[in-house]
C-alpha positions in Angstrom: -0.1 15.9 -44.2 -3.7 14.5 -44.1 -4.1 15.7 -40.5 -2.8 19.1 -41.4 -5.3 19.4 -44.3 -8.1 18.3 -41.9 -7.1 20.9 -39.3 -6.9 23.7 -41.9 -10.3 22.7 -43.4 -12.0 22.6 -40.0 -10.5 26.0 -39.0 -11.7 27.6 -42.2 -15.1 26.1 -41.9 -15.4 27.4 -38.3 -14.4 30.9 -39.3 -16.9 31.0 -42.2 -19.7 29.4 -40.2 -19.4 32.0 -37.4 -20.5 34.6 -39.9 -22.7 32.5 -42.2 -24.1 29.5 -40.3 -26.1 26.6 -41.7 -24.5 26.8 -45.1 -22.4 24.4 -47.2 -19.0 25.4 -48.5 -16.3 24.0 -50.6 -12.7 24.6 -49.6 -10.1 24.6 -52.4 -6.8 23.5 -51.1 -3.4 23.1 -52.7 0.3 22.6 -51.7 2.9 25.4 -51.6 6.5 25.0 -52.7 7.3 23.4 -49.4 4.4 20.9 -49.9 2.5 22.5 -47.0 -1.3 22.7 -47.5 -2.7 26.2 -48.3 -6.2 27.4 -48.9 -6.8 28.9 -52.4 -10.4 29.9 -51.8 -13.7 29.1 -50.0 -16.7 28.8 -52.2 -20.4 28.9 -51.2 -21.5 27.0 -54.2 -22.4 23.4 -53.8 -19.9 22.2 -56.3 -21.2 18.7 -56.9 -21.7 19.0 -60.6 -18.2 17.6 -61.3 -19.1 14.4 -59.3 -22.0 13.8 -61.6 -19.6 13.5 -64.5 -17.6 10.7 -63.0 -18.1 7.1 -64.2 -20.6 5.3 -62.2 -21.9 8.4 -60.4 -21.8 6.5 -57.1 -20.1 9.4 -55.3 -22.6 11.9 -56.7 -25.6 9.7 -55.6 -24.1 9.4 -52.1 -23.8 13.2 -51.8 -27.4 13.7 -53.0 -28.6 11.1 -50.5 -26.8 12.8 -47.6 -28.2 16.2 -48.6 -31.7 14.8 -48.7 -31.2 13.3 -45.2 -29.9 16.7 -43.9 -32.9 18.5 -45.4 -35.4 16.0 -43.9 -36.5 14.6 -47.2 
C-alpha cells in the first residue's frame, strides 16, 4: 500500500508541476471502501502550521530547515 500511495503522490505532483512548476503542494490522501488510496485534494498552501502544534516541534523545525536550504538561506 505504501508503494501505491507513493506512486499516486508522485503522479499527482508531476501533473500539477507541469502547469505550475517550482511550487510546493500538499496532497490529501485517504482510503476508499476497498482500502485503496485515493486523492481527496491537492492544496497549494504550505500546510505546516499543524506540525508547529505537535509536542517537541522537531518535525516542524526540520521542515523549516529544509525550506531555508531550498531557498538558499
